[in-house]
PDB file of N, CA, C, O and CB in Angstrom:
ATOM      1  N   UNK A   1     -49.672   0.743 109.562  1.00  0.00           N
ATOM      2  CA  UNK A   1     -49.645   1.711 108.498  1.00  0.00           C
ATOM      3  C   UNK A   1     -50.997   1.804 107.794  1.00  0.00           C
ATOM      4  O   UNK A   1     -51.364   2.888 107.343  1.00  0.00           O
ATOM      5  CB  UNK A   1     -48.559   1.362 107.508  1.00  0.00           C
ATOM      6  N   UNK A   2     -51.730   0.741 107.686  1.00  0.00           N
ATOM      7  CA  UNK A   2     -53.006   0.769 106.992  1.00  0.00           C
ATOM      8  C   UNK A   2     -54.123   1.328 107.871  1.00  0.00           C
ATOM      9  O   UNK A   2     -55.130   1.807 107.351  1.00  0.00           O
ATOM     10  CB  UNK A   2     -53.367  -0.623 106.520  1.00  0.00           C
ATOM     11  N   UNK A   3     -53.963   1.275 109.176  1.00  0.00           N
ATOM     12  CA  UNK A   3     -55.007   1.759 110.069  1.00  0.00           C
ATOM     13  C   UNK A   3     -55.228   3.273 109.946  1.00  0.00           C
ATOM     14  O   UNK A   3     -56.384   3.691 109.885  1.00  0.00           O
ATOM     15  CB  UNK A   3     -54.659   1.405 111.500  1.00  0.00           C
ATOM     16  N   UNK A   4     -54.189   4.118 109.907  1.00  0.00           N
ATOM     17  CA  UNK A   4     -54.435   5.550 109.729  1.00  0.00           C
ATOM     18  C   UNK A   4     -55.094   5.871 108.372  1.00  0.00           C
ATOM     19  O   UNK A   4     -55.922   6.778 108.281  1.00  0.00           O
ATOM     20  CB  UNK A   4     -53.119   6.314 109.856  1.00  0.00           C
ATOM     21  N   UNK A   5     -54.723   5.128 107.335  1.00  0.00           N
ATOM     22  CA  UNK A   5     -55.336   5.345 106.039  1.00  0.00           C
ATOM     23  C   UNK A   5     -56.818   4.991 106.079  1.00  0.00           C
ATOM     24  O   UNK A   5     -57.639   5.696 105.492  1.00  0.00           O
ATOM     25  CB  UNK A   5     -54.620   4.526 104.968  1.00  0.00           C
ATOM     26  N   UNK A   6     -57.163   3.915 106.759  1.00  0.00           N
ATOM     27  CA  UNK A   6     -58.560   3.523 106.876  1.00  0.00           C
ATOM     28  C   UNK A   6     -59.356   4.581 107.633  1.00  0.00           C
ATOM     29  O   UNK A   6     -60.478   4.910 107.248  1.00  0.00           O
ATOM     30  CB  UNK A   6     -58.679   2.166 107.576  1.00  0.00           C
ATOM     31  N   UNK A   7     -58.782   5.111 108.704  1.00  0.00           N
ATOM     32  CA  UNK A   7     -59.447   6.159 109.475  1.00  0.00           C
ATOM     33  C   UNK A   7     -59.641   7.414 108.624  1.00  0.00           C
ATOM     34  O   UNK A   7     -60.694   8.050 108.680  1.00  0.00           O
ATOM     35  CB  UNK A   7     -58.635   6.493 110.742  1.00  0.00           C
ATOM     36  N   UNK A   8     -58.635   7.765 107.845  1.00  0.00           N
ATOM     37  CA  UNK A   8     -58.735   8.924 106.969  1.00  0.00           C
ATOM     38  C   UNK A   8     -59.851   8.744 105.943  1.00  0.00           C
ATOM     39  O   UNK A   8     -60.605   9.680 105.679  1.00  0.00           O
ATOM     40  CB  UNK A   8     -57.405   9.170 106.262  1.00  0.00           C
ATOM     41  N   UNK A   9     -59.961   7.561 105.368  1.00  0.00           N
ATOM     42  CA  UNK A   9     -61.018   7.293 104.392  1.00  0.00           C
ATOM     43  C   UNK A   9     -62.402   7.339 105.031  1.00  0.00           C
ATOM     44  O   UNK A   9     -63.351   7.822 104.414  1.00  0.00           O
ATOM     45  CB  UNK A   9     -60.797   5.936 103.737  1.00  0.00           C
ATOM     46  N   UNK A  10     -62.525   6.848 106.247  1.00  0.00           N
ATOM     47  CA  UNK A  10     -63.810   6.883 106.947  1.00  0.00           C
ATOM     48  C   UNK A  10     -64.215   8.321 107.241  1.00  0.00           C
ATOM     49  O   UNK A  10     -65.369   8.696 107.034  1.00  0.00           O
ATOM     50  CB  UNK A  10     -63.739   6.071 108.254  1.00  0.00           C
ATOM     51  N   UNK A  11     -63.277   9.125 107.721  1.00  0.00           N
ATOM     52  CA  UNK A  11     -63.579  10.527 108.031  1.00  0.00           C
ATOM     53  C   UNK A  11     -63.921  11.293 106.757  1.00  0.00           C
ATOM     54  O   UNK A  11     -64.865  12.083 106.741  1.00  0.00           O
ATOM     55  CB  UNK A  11     -62.387  11.196 108.751  1.00  0.00           C
ATOM     56  N   UNK A  12     -63.160  11.063 105.694  1.00  0.00           N
ATOM     57  CA  UNK A  12     -63.435  11.742 104.424  1.00  0.00           C
ATOM     58  C   UNK A  12     -64.814  11.357 103.894  1.00  0.00           C
ATOM     59  O   UNK A  12     -65.536  12.209 103.377  1.00  0.00           O
ATOM     60  CB  UNK A  12     -62.350  11.401 103.381  1.00  0.00           C
ATOM     61  N   UNK A  13     -65.178  10.106 104.014  1.00  0.00           N
ATOM     62  CA  UNK A  13     -66.506   9.660 103.580  1.00  0.00           C
ATOM     63  C   UNK A  13     -67.611  10.293 104.396  1.00  0.00           C
ATOM     64  O   UNK A  13     -68.646  10.674 103.849  1.00  0.00           O
ATOM     65  CB  UNK A  13     -66.611   8.154 103.671  1.00  0.00           C
ATOM     66  N   UNK A  14     -67.403  10.413 105.706  1.00  0.00           N
ATOM     67  CA  UNK A  14     -68.402  11.038 106.569  1.00  0.00           C
ATOM     68  C   UNK A  14     -68.570  12.522 106.225  1.00  0.00           C
ATOM     69  O   UNK A  14     -69.688  13.038 106.219  1.00  0.00           O
ATOM     70  CB  UNK A  14     -68.008  10.876 108.046  1.00  0.00           C
ATOM     71  N   UNK A  15     -67.472  13.192 105.944  1.00  0.00           N
ATOM     72  CA  UNK A  15     -67.532  14.610 105.573  1.00  0.00           C
ATOM     73  C   UNK A  15     -68.262  14.775 104.243  1.00  0.00           C
ATOM     74  O   UNK A  15     -69.103  15.663 104.108  1.00  0.00           O
ATOM     75  CB  UNK A  15     -66.107  15.215 105.483  1.00  0.00           C
ATOM     76  N   UNK A  16     -67.953  13.934 103.267  1.00  0.00           N
ATOM     77  CA  UNK A  16     -68.641  13.999 101.979  1.00  0.00           C
ATOM     78  C   UNK A  16     -70.137  13.703 102.127  1.00  0.00           C
ATOM     79  O   UNK A  16     -70.962  14.322 101.455  1.00  0.00           O
ATOM     80  CB  UNK A  16     -68.006  13.013 100.992  1.00  0.00           C
ATOM     81  N   UNK A  17     -70.482  12.769 102.996  1.00  0.00           N
ATOM     82  CA  UNK A  17     -71.882  12.463 103.253  1.00  0.00           C
ATOM     83  C   UNK A  17     -72.594  13.669 103.859  1.00  0.00           C
ATOM     84  O   UNK A  17     -73.714  13.990 103.462  1.00  0.00           O
ATOM     85  CB  UNK A  17     -72.003  11.248 104.182  1.00  0.00           C
ATOM     86  N   UNK A  18     -71.960  14.333 104.810  1.00  0.00           N
ATOM     87  CA  UNK A  18     -72.543  15.512 105.435  1.00  0.00           C
ATOM     88  C   UNK A  18     -72.735  16.637 104.421  1.00  0.00           C
ATOM     89  O   UNK A  18     -73.783  17.283 104.408  1.00  0.00           O
ATOM     90  CB  UNK A  18     -71.663  15.989 106.588  1.00  0.00           C
ATOM     91  N   UNK A  19     -71.748  16.874 103.581  1.00  0.00           N
ATOM     92  CA  UNK A  19     -71.868  17.908 102.558  1.00  0.00           C
ATOM     93  C   UNK A  19     -72.975  17.553 101.571  1.00  0.00           C
ATOM     94  O   UNK A  19     -73.737  18.427 101.159  1.00  0.00           O
ATOM     95  CB  UNK A  19     -70.533  18.096 101.819  1.00  0.00           C
ATOM     96  N   UNK A  20     -73.071  16.291 101.192  1.00  0.00           N
ATOM     97  CA  UNK A  20     -74.131  15.853 100.289  1.00  0.00           C
ATOM     98  C   UNK A  20     -75.513  16.065 100.873  1.00  0.00           C
ATOM     99  O   UNK A  20     -76.429  16.487 100.167  1.00  0.00           O
ATOM    100  CB  UNK A  20     -73.948  14.402  99.943  1.00  0.00           C
ATOM    101  N   UNK A  21     -75.673  15.777 102.151  1.00  0.00           N
ATOM    102  CA  UNK A  21     -76.971  15.997 102.820  1.00  0.00           C
ATOM    103  C   UNK A  21     -77.302  17.484 102.854  1.00  0.00           C
ATOM    104  O   UNK A  21     -78.447  17.874 102.623  1.00  0.00           O
ATOM    105  CB  UNK A  21     -76.954  15.421 104.263  1.00  0.00           C
ATOM    106  N   UNK A  22     -76.300  18.316 103.143  1.00  0.00           N
ATOM    107  CA  UNK A  22     -76.538  19.764 103.172  1.00  0.00           C
ATOM    108  C   UNK A  22     -76.938  20.297 101.801  1.00  0.00           C
ATOM    109  O   UNK A  22     -77.827  21.142 101.698  1.00  0.00           O
ATOM    110  CB  UNK A  22     -75.291  20.497 103.667  1.00  0.00           C
ATOM    111  N   UNK A  23     -76.294  19.812 100.756  1.00  0.00           N
ATOM    112  CA  UNK A  23     -76.637  20.254  99.406  1.00  0.00           C
ATOM    113  C   UNK A  23     -78.033  19.778  99.030  1.00  0.00           C
ATOM    114  O   UNK A  23     -78.807  20.520  98.425  1.00  0.00           O
ATOM    115  CB  UNK A  23     -75.605  19.739  98.388  1.00  0.00           C
ATOM    116  N   UNK A  24     -78.347  18.558  99.384  1.00  0.00           N
ATOM    117  CA  UNK A  24     -79.644  17.968  99.034  1.00  0.00           C
ATOM    118  C   UNK A  24     -80.802  18.688  99.723  1.00  0.00           C
ATOM    119  O   UNK A  24     -81.856  18.890  99.121  1.00  0.00           O
ATOM    120  CB  UNK A  24     -79.664  16.487  99.406  1.00  0.00           C
ATOM    121  N   UNK A  25     -80.605  19.076 100.993  1.00  0.00           N
ATOM    122  CA  UNK A  25     -81.668  19.726 101.753  1.00  0.00           C
ATOM    123  C   UNK A  25     -81.712  21.234 101.545  1.00  0.00           C
ATOM    124  O   UNK A  25     -82.638  21.894 102.014  1.00  0.00           O
ATOM    125  CB  UNK A  25     -81.501  19.429 103.215  1.00  0.00           C
ATOM    126  N   UNK A  26     -80.721  21.787 100.845  1.00  0.00           N
ATOM    127  CA  UNK A  26     -80.711  23.217 100.611  1.00  0.00           C
ATOM    128  C   UNK A  26     -79.981  23.995 101.690  1.00  0.00           C
ATOM    129  O   UNK A  26     -80.081  25.221 101.742  1.00  0.00           O
ATOM    130  CB  UNK A  26     -82.106  23.715 100.498  1.00  0.00           C
ATOM    131  N   UNK A  27     -79.256  23.309 102.544  1.00  0.00           N
ATOM    132  CA  UNK A  27     -78.524  23.965 103.625  1.00  0.00           C
ATOM    133  C   UNK A  27     -77.356  24.798 103.149  1.00  0.00           C
ATOM    134  O   UNK A  27     -76.853  25.635 103.899  1.00  0.00           O
ATOM    135  CB  UNK A  27     -78.033  22.949 104.589  1.00  0.00           C
ATOM    136  N   UNK A  28     -76.912  24.593 101.926  1.00  0.00           N
ATOM    137  CA  UNK A  28     -75.817  25.386 101.368  1.00  0.00           C
ATOM    138  C   UNK A  28     -76.309  26.312 100.261  1.00  0.00           C
ATOM    139  O   UNK A  28     -75.559  26.620  99.335  1.00  0.00           O
ATOM    140  CB  UNK A  28     -74.718  24.468 100.831  1.00  0.00           C
ATOM    141  N   UNK A  29     -77.549  26.754 100.346  1.00  0.00           N
ATOM    142  CA  UNK A  29     -78.115  27.624  99.336  1.00  0.00           C
ATOM    143  C   UNK A  29     -77.449  28.986  99.278  1.00  0.00           C
ATOM    144  O   UNK A  29     -77.475  29.652  98.243  1.00  0.00           O
ATOM    145  CB  UNK A  29     -79.569  27.793  99.581  1.00  0.00           C
ATOM    146  N   UNK A  30     -76.855  29.398 100.379  1.00  0.00           N
ATOM    147  CA  UNK A  30     -76.170  30.695 100.438  1.00  0.00           C
ATOM    148  C   UNK A  30     -74.824  30.658  99.735  1.00  0.00           C
ATOM    149  O   UNK A  30     -74.314  31.695  99.311  1.00  0.00           O
ATOM    150  CB  UNK A  30     -75.978  31.124 101.884  1.00  0.00           C
ATOM    151  N   UNK A  31     -74.243  29.462  99.608  1.00  0.00           N
ATOM    152  CA  UNK A  31     -72.911  29.345  99.022  1.00  0.00           C
ATOM    153  C   UNK A  31     -72.982  29.646  97.528  1.00  0.00           C
ATOM    154  O   UNK A  31     -73.748  29.014  96.801  1.00  0.00           O
ATOM    155  CB  UNK A  31     -72.320  27.931  99.268  1.00  0.00           C
ATOM    156  N   UNK A  32     -72.200  30.590  97.079  1.00  0.00           N
ATOM    157  CA  UNK A  32     -72.238  31.017  95.690  1.00  0.00           C
ATOM    158  C   UNK A  32     -73.073  32.257  95.491  1.00  0.00           C
ATOM    159  O   UNK A  32     -73.123  32.807  94.391  1.00  0.00           O
ATOM    160  CB  UNK A  32     -72.761  29.917  94.826  1.00  0.00           C
ATOM    161  N   UNK A  33     -73.732  32.705  96.548  1.00  0.00           N
ATOM    162  CA  UNK A  33     -74.550  33.921  96.470  1.00  0.00           C
ATOM    163  C   UNK A  33     -74.047  34.979  97.443  1.00  0.00           C
ATOM    164  O   UNK A  33     -74.814  35.840  97.874  1.00  0.00           O
ATOM    165  CB  UNK A  33     -76.025  33.599  96.761  1.00  0.00           C
ATOM    166  N   UNK A  34     -72.787  34.924  97.785  1.00  0.00           N
ATOM    167  CA  UNK A  34     -72.218  35.881  98.717  1.00  0.00           C
ATOM    168  C   UNK A  34     -71.870  37.184  98.003  1.00  0.00           C
ATOM    169  O   UNK A  34     -71.665  37.193  96.789  1.00  0.00           O
ATOM    170  CB  UNK A  34     -70.978  35.294  99.394  1.00  0.00           C
ATOM    171  N   UNK A  35     -71.801  38.296  98.761  1.00  0.00           N
ATOM    172  CA  UNK A  35     -71.325  39.538  98.146  1.00  0.00           C
ATOM    173  C   UNK A  35     -69.880  39.344  97.684  1.00  0.00           C
ATOM    174  O   UNK A  35     -69.058  38.825  98.439  1.00  0.00           O
ATOM    175  CB  UNK A  35     -71.432  40.738  99.146  1.00  0.00           C
ATOM    176  N   UNK A  36     -69.574  39.737  96.501  1.00  0.00           N
ATOM    177  CA  UNK A  36     -68.241  39.540  95.950  1.00  0.00           C
ATOM    178  C   UNK A  36     -68.188  38.425  94.926  1.00  0.00           C
ATOM    179  O   UNK A  36     -67.208  38.310  94.189  1.00  0.00           O
ATOM    180  CB  UNK A  36     -67.273  39.251  97.052  1.00  0.00           C
ATOM    181  N   UNK A  37     -69.227  37.598  94.864  1.00  0.00           N
ATOM    182  CA  UNK A  37     -69.327  36.593  93.815  1.00  0.00           C
ATOM    183  C   UNK A  37     -69.831  37.296  92.559  1.00  0.00           C
ATOM    184  O   UNK A  37     -70.896  37.912  92.576  1.00  0.00           O
ATOM    185  CB  UNK A  37     -70.277  35.408  94.235  1.00  0.00           C
ATOM    186  N   UNK A  38     -69.074  37.206  91.479  1.00  0.00           N
ATOM    187  CA  UNK A  38     -69.355  37.979  90.270  1.00  0.00           C
ATOM    188  C   UNK A  38     -70.256  37.176  89.335  1.00  0.00           C
ATOM    189  O   UNK A  38     -69.963  36.030  88.995  1.00  0.00           O
ATOM    190  CB  UNK A  38     -68.041  38.371  89.552  1.00  0.00           C
ATOM    191  N   UNK A  39     -71.350  37.801  88.931  1.00  0.00           N
ATOM    192  CA  UNK A  39     -72.264  37.222  87.936  1.00  0.00           C
ATOM    193  C   UNK A  39     -72.445  38.228  86.817  1.00  0.00           C
ATOM    194  O   UNK A  39     -72.828  39.373  87.057  1.00  0.00           O
ATOM    195  CB  UNK A  39     -73.648  36.840  88.574  1.00  0.00           C
ATOM    196  N   UNK A  40     -72.169  37.802  85.605  1.00  0.00           N
ATOM    197  CA  UNK A  40     -72.373  38.646  84.435  1.00  0.00           C
ATOM    198  C   UNK A  40     -73.244  37.857  83.469  1.00  0.00           C
ATOM    199  O   UNK A  40     -72.874  36.771  83.024  1.00  0.00           O
ATOM    200  CB  UNK A  40     -71.003  39.072  83.770  1.00  0.00           C
ATOM    201  N   UNK A  41     -74.398  38.412  83.152  1.00  0.00           N
ATOM    202  CA  UNK A  41     -75.309  37.741  82.228  1.00  0.00           C
ATOM    203  C   UNK A  41     -75.530  38.624  81.023  1.00  0.00           C
ATOM    204  O   UNK A  41     -75.975  39.767  81.135  1.00  0.00           O
ATOM    205  CB  UNK A  41     -76.653  37.402  82.911  1.00  0.00           C
ATOM    206  N   UNK A  42     -75.213  38.076  79.880  1.00  0.00           N
ATOM    207  CA  UNK A  42     -75.440  38.776  78.626  1.00  0.00           C
ATOM    208  C   UNK A  42     -76.618  38.170  77.904  1.00  0.00           C
ATOM    209  O   UNK A  42     -77.383  37.390  78.471  1.00  0.00           O
ATOM    210  CB  UNK A  42     -74.195  38.737  77.743  1.00  0.00           C
ATOM    211  N   UNK A  43     -76.751  38.536  76.653  1.00  0.00           N
ATOM    212  CA  UNK A  43     -77.850  38.010  75.856  1.00  0.00           C
ATOM    213  C   UNK A  43     -77.696  36.518  75.606  1.00  0.00           C
ATOM    214  O   UNK A  43     -78.669  35.766  75.666  1.00  0.00           O
ATOM    215  CB  UNK A  43     -77.940  38.749  74.537  1.00  0.00           C
ATOM    216  N   UNK A  44     -76.465  36.094  75.325  1.00  0.00           N
ATOM    217  CA  UNK A  44     -76.230  34.679  75.010  1.00  0.00           C
ATOM    218  C   UNK A  44     -75.264  33.991  75.957  1.00  0.00           C
ATOM    219  O   UNK A  44     -75.053  32.782  75.857  1.00  0.00           O
ATOM    220  CB  UNK A  44     -75.712  34.555  73.616  1.00  0.00           C
ATOM    221  N   UNK A  45     -74.678  34.739  76.867  1.00  0.00           N
ATOM    222  CA  UNK A  45     -73.664  34.137  77.735  1.00  0.00           C
ATOM    223  C   UNK A  45     -73.944  34.436  79.201  1.00  0.00           C
ATOM    224  O   UNK A  45     -74.598  35.418  79.553  1.00  0.00           O
ATOM    225  CB  UNK A  45     -72.271  34.641  77.356  1.00  0.00           C
ATOM    226  N   UNK A  46     -73.429  33.563  80.026  1.00  0.00           N
ATOM    227  CA  UNK A  46     -73.454  33.756  81.471  1.00  0.00           C
ATOM    228  C   UNK A  46     -72.063  33.457  81.999  1.00  0.00           C
ATOM    229  O   UNK A  46     -71.443  32.463  81.622  1.00  0.00           O
ATOM    230  CB  UNK A  46     -74.532  32.848  82.157  1.00  0.00           C
ATOM    231  N   UNK A  47     -71.578  34.330  82.876  1.00  0.00           N
ATOM    232  CA  UNK A  47     -70.283  34.117  83.507  1.00  0.00           C
ATOM    233  C   UNK A  47     -70.486  34.230  85.010  1.00  0.00           C
ATOM    234  O   UNK A  47     -71.064  35.200  85.500  1.00  0.00           O
ATOM    235  CB  UNK A  47     -69.210  35.144  82.994  1.00  0.00           C
ATOM    236  N   UNK A  48     -70.008  33.233  85.730  1.00  0.00           N
ATOM    237  CA  UNK A  48     -70.120  33.227  87.191  1.00  0.00           C
ATOM    238  C   UNK A  48     -68.749  32.942  87.776  1.00  0.00           C
ATOM    239  O   UNK A  48     -68.152  31.902  87.497  1.00  0.00           O
ATOM    240  CB  UNK A  48     -71.167  32.171  87.681  1.00  0.00           C
ATOM    241  N   UNK A  49     -68.249  33.866  88.588  1.00  0.00           N
ATOM    242  CA  UNK A  49     -66.941  33.719  89.218  1.00  0.00           C
ATOM    243  C   UNK A  49     -67.149  33.860  90.732  1.00  0.00           C
ATOM    244  O   UNK A  49     -67.300  34.976  91.229  1.00  0.00           O
ATOM    245  CB  UNK A  49     -65.905  34.789  88.667  1.00  0.00           C
ATOM    246  N   UNK A  50     -67.158  32.738  91.470  1.00  0.00           N
ATOM    247  CA  UNK A  50     -67.437  32.785  92.908  1.00  0.00           C
ATOM    248  C   UNK A  50     -66.198  33.147  93.737  1.00  0.00           C
ATOM    249  O   UNK A  50     -65.676  32.307  94.470  1.00  0.00           O
ATOM    250  CB  UNK A  50     -67.983  31.443  93.368  1.00  0.00           C
ATOM    251  N   UNK A  51     -65.734  34.383  93.624  1.00  0.00           N
ATOM    252  CA  UNK A  51     -64.497  34.799  94.290  1.00  0.00           C
ATOM    253  C   UNK A  51     -64.623  34.685  95.808  1.00  0.00           C
ATOM    254  O   UNK A  51     -63.802  34.030  96.449  1.00  0.00           O
ATOM    255  CB  UNK A  51     -64.138  36.239  93.900  1.00  0.00           C
ATOM    256  N   UNK A  52     -65.631  35.309  96.379  1.00  0.00           N
ATOM    257  CA  UNK A  52     -65.792  35.314  97.834  1.00  0.00           C
ATOM    258  C   UNK A  52     -66.042  33.906  98.371  1.00  0.00           C
ATOM    259  O   UNK A  52     -65.495  33.537  99.410  1.00  0.00           O
ATOM    260  CB  UNK A  52     -66.943  36.240  98.238  1.00  0.00           C
ATOM    261  N   UNK A  53     -66.848  33.130  97.688  1.00  0.00           N
ATOM    262  CA  UNK A  53     -67.132  31.765  98.143  1.00  0.00           C
ATOM    263  C   UNK A  53     -65.870  30.909  98.160  1.00  0.00           C
ATOM    264  O   UNK A  53     -65.670  30.120  99.083  1.00  0.00           O
ATOM    265  CB  UNK A  53     -68.189  31.115  97.247  1.00  0.00           C
ATOM    266  N   UNK A  54     -65.015  31.059  97.144  1.00  0.00           N
ATOM    267  CA  UNK A  54     -63.786  30.274  97.081  1.00  0.00           C
ATOM    268  C   UNK A  54     -62.771  30.726  98.139  1.00  0.00           C
ATOM    269  O   UNK A  54     -62.034  29.902  98.680  1.00  0.00           O
ATOM    270  CB  UNK A  54     -63.169  30.378  95.686  1.00  0.00           C
ATOM    271  N   UNK A  55     -62.731  32.027  98.434  1.00  0.00           N
ATOM    272  CA  UNK A  55     -61.854  32.502  99.510  1.00  0.00           C
ATOM    273  C   UNK A  55     -62.319  31.932 100.841  1.00  0.00           C
ATOM    274  O   UNK A  55     -61.499  31.477 101.638  1.00  0.00           O
ATOM    275  CB  UNK A  55     -61.831  34.051  99.565  1.00  0.00           C
ATOM    276  N   UNK A  56     -63.625  31.953 101.090  1.00  0.00           N
ATOM    277  CA  UNK A  56     -64.171  31.389 102.323  1.00  0.00           C
ATOM    278  C   UNK A  56     -63.872  29.896 102.421  1.00  0.00           C
ATOM    279  O   UNK A  56     -63.473  29.414 103.481  1.00  0.00           O
ATOM    280  CB  UNK A  56     -65.684  31.631 102.399  1.00  0.00           C
ATOM    281  N   UNK A  57     -64.059  29.169 101.341  1.00  0.00           N
ATOM    282  CA  UNK A  57     -63.763  27.735 101.321  1.00  0.00           C
ATOM    283  C   UNK A  57     -62.285  27.473 101.579  1.00  0.00           C
ATOM    284  O   UNK A  57     -61.939  26.538 102.300  1.00  0.00           O
ATOM    285  CB  UNK A  57     -64.176  27.124  99.981  1.00  0.00           C
ATOM    286  N   UNK A  58     -61.417  28.283 101.002  1.00  0.00           N
ATOM    287  CA  UNK A  58     -59.977  28.139 101.198  1.00  0.00           C
ATOM    288  C   UNK A  58     -59.589  28.363 102.650  1.00  0.00           C
ATOM    289  O   UNK A  58     -58.776  27.617 103.196  1.00  0.00           O
ATOM    290  CB  UNK A  58     -59.221  29.110 100.303  1.00  0.00           C
ATOM    291  N   UNK A  59     -60.160  29.378 103.279  1.00  0.00           N
ATOM    292  CA  UNK A  59     -59.853  29.664 104.687  1.00  0.00           C
ATOM    293  C   UNK A  59     -60.330  28.525 105.581  1.00  0.00           C
ATOM    294  O   UNK A  59     -59.606  28.092 106.477  1.00  0.00           O
ATOM    295  CB  UNK A  59     -60.505  30.993 105.126  1.00  0.00           C
ATOM    296  N   UNK A  60     -61.540  28.042 105.343  1.00  0.00           N
ATOM    297  CA  UNK A  60     -62.089  26.953 106.167  1.00  0.00           C
ATOM    298  C   UNK A  60     -61.260  25.685 106.004  1.00  0.00           C
ATOM    299  O   UNK A  60     -60.928  25.038 106.997  1.00  0.00           O
ATOM    300  CB  UNK A  60     -63.562  26.673 105.793  1.00  0.00           C
ATOM    301  N   UNK A  61     -60.921  25.320 104.778  1.00  0.00           N
ATOM    302  CA  UNK A  61     -60.112  24.113 104.561  1.00  0.00           C
ATOM    303  C   UNK A  61     -58.707  24.267 105.144  1.00  0.00           C
ATOM    304  O   UNK A  61     -58.155  23.308 105.682  1.00  0.00           O
ATOM    305  CB  UNK A  61     -60.023  23.795 103.061  1.00  0.00           C
ATOM    306  N   UNK A  62     -58.128  25.454 105.044  1.00  0.00           N
ATOM    307  CA  UNK A  62     -56.808  25.688 105.635  1.00  0.00           C
ATOM    308  C   UNK A  62     -56.849  25.515 107.145  1.00  0.00           C
ATOM    309  O   UNK A  62     -55.938  24.930 107.732  1.00  0.00           O
ATOM    310  CB  UNK A  62     -56.300  27.091 105.281  1.00  0.00           C
ATOM    311  N   UNK A  63     -57.895  26.016 107.772  1.00  0.00           N
ATOM    312  CA  UNK A  63     -58.030  25.844 109.225  1.00  0.00           C
ATOM    313  C   UNK A  63     -58.213  24.382 109.603  1.00  0.00           C
ATOM    314  O   UNK A  63     -57.629  23.909 110.578  1.00  0.00           O
ATOM    315  CB  UNK A  63     -59.208  26.662 109.750  1.00  0.00           C
ATOM    316  N   UNK A  64     -59.024  23.669 108.832  1.00  0.00           N
ATOM    317  CA  UNK A  64     -59.248  22.250 109.120  1.00  0.00           C
ATOM    318  C   UNK A  64     -57.946  21.467 109.000  1.00  0.00           C
ATOM    319  O   UNK A  64     -57.632  20.653 109.868  1.00  0.00           O
ATOM    320  CB  UNK A  64     -60.311  21.665 108.170  1.00  0.00           C
ATOM    321  N   UNK A  65     -57.182  21.706 107.927  1.00  0.00           N
ATOM    322  CA  UNK A  65     -55.936  20.982 107.746  1.00  0.00           C
ATOM    323  C   UNK A  65     -54.887  21.382 108.788  1.00  0.00           C
ATOM    324  O   UNK A  65     -54.088  20.547 109.213  1.00  0.00           O
ATOM    325  CB  UNK A  65     -55.398  21.221 106.346  1.00  0.00           C
ATOM    326  N   UNK A  66     -54.884  22.650 109.199  1.00  0.00           N
ATOM    327  CA  UNK A  66     -53.962  23.094 110.231  1.00  0.00           C
ATOM    328  C   UNK A  66     -54.256  22.398 111.556  1.00  0.00           C
ATOM    329  O   UNK A  66     -53.339  21.938 112.236  1.00  0.00           O
ATOM    330  CB  UNK A  66     -54.040  24.612 110.399  1.00  0.00           C
ATOM    331  N   UNK A  67     -55.541  22.320 111.923  1.00  0.00           N
ATOM    332  CA  UNK A  67     -55.923  21.644 113.171  1.00  0.00           C
ATOM    333  C   UNK A  67     -55.606  20.156 113.078  1.00  0.00           C
ATOM    334  O   UNK A  67     -55.121  19.573 114.047  1.00  0.00           O
ATOM    335  CB  UNK A  67     -57.429  21.854 113.474  1.00  0.00           C
ATOM    336  N   UNK A  68     -55.868  19.533 111.938  1.00  0.00           N
ATOM    337  CA  UNK A  68     -55.572  18.102 111.779  1.00  0.00           C
ATOM    338  C   UNK A  68     -54.085  17.845 111.894  1.00  0.00           C
ATOM    339  O   UNK A  68     -53.675  16.855 112.500  1.00  0.00           O
ATOM    340  CB  UNK A  68     -56.087  17.586 110.431  1.00  0.00           C
ATOM    341  N   UNK A  69     -53.265  18.723 111.322  1.00  0.00           N
ATOM    342  CA  UNK A  69     -51.803  18.556 111.402  1.00  0.00           C
ATOM    343  C   UNK A  69     -51.317  18.714 112.838  1.00  0.00           C
ATOM    344  O   UNK A  69     -50.410  18.004 113.274  1.00  0.00           O
ATOM    345  CB  UNK A  69     -51.089  19.577 110.490  1.00  0.00           C
ATOM    346  N   UNK A  70     -51.921  19.646 113.571  1.00  0.00           N
ATOM    347  CA  UNK A  70     -51.508  19.856 114.960  1.00  0.00           C
ATOM    348  C   UNK A  70     -51.897  18.654 115.838  1.00  0.00           C
ATOM    349  O   UNK A  70     -51.168  18.297 116.764  1.00  0.00           O
ATOM    350  CB  UNK A  70     -52.144  21.152 115.516  1.00  0.00           C
ATOM    351  N   UNK A  71     -53.034  18.044 115.545  1.00  0.00           N
ATOM    352  CA  UNK A  71     -53.494  16.902 116.344  1.00  0.00           C
ATOM    353  C   UNK A  71     -52.749  15.619 116.000  1.00  0.00           C
ATOM    354  O   UNK A  71     -52.558  14.764 116.865  1.00  0.00           O
ATOM    355  CB  UNK A  71     -54.986  16.693 116.145  1.00  0.00           C
ATOM    356  N   UNK A  72     -52.332  15.477 114.763  1.00  0.00           N
ATOM    357  CA  UNK A  72     -51.643  14.248 114.356  1.00  0.00           C
ATOM    358  C   UNK A  72     -50.159  14.508 114.406  1.00  0.00           C
ATOM    359  O   UNK A  72     -49.365  13.616 114.105  1.00  0.00           O
ATOM    360  CB  UNK A  72     -52.079  13.781 112.929  1.00  0.00           C
TER     361      UNK A  72
END
């Protein structure tokens, strides 16, 4: 029972490490700047609503979890 949990933690750590490297090197500079991401800047306020980026992230994560469920 503990072996699958350990494998899950190792994979999650590797994924977080990869995302961290991409953010650090600028590989995810496009994320948040997609068409459909709303930016409103006023004199004293800024509002940023990443609609398209969050939809893309949701689709990618749904596919990853679907494939993981099918394999396990």
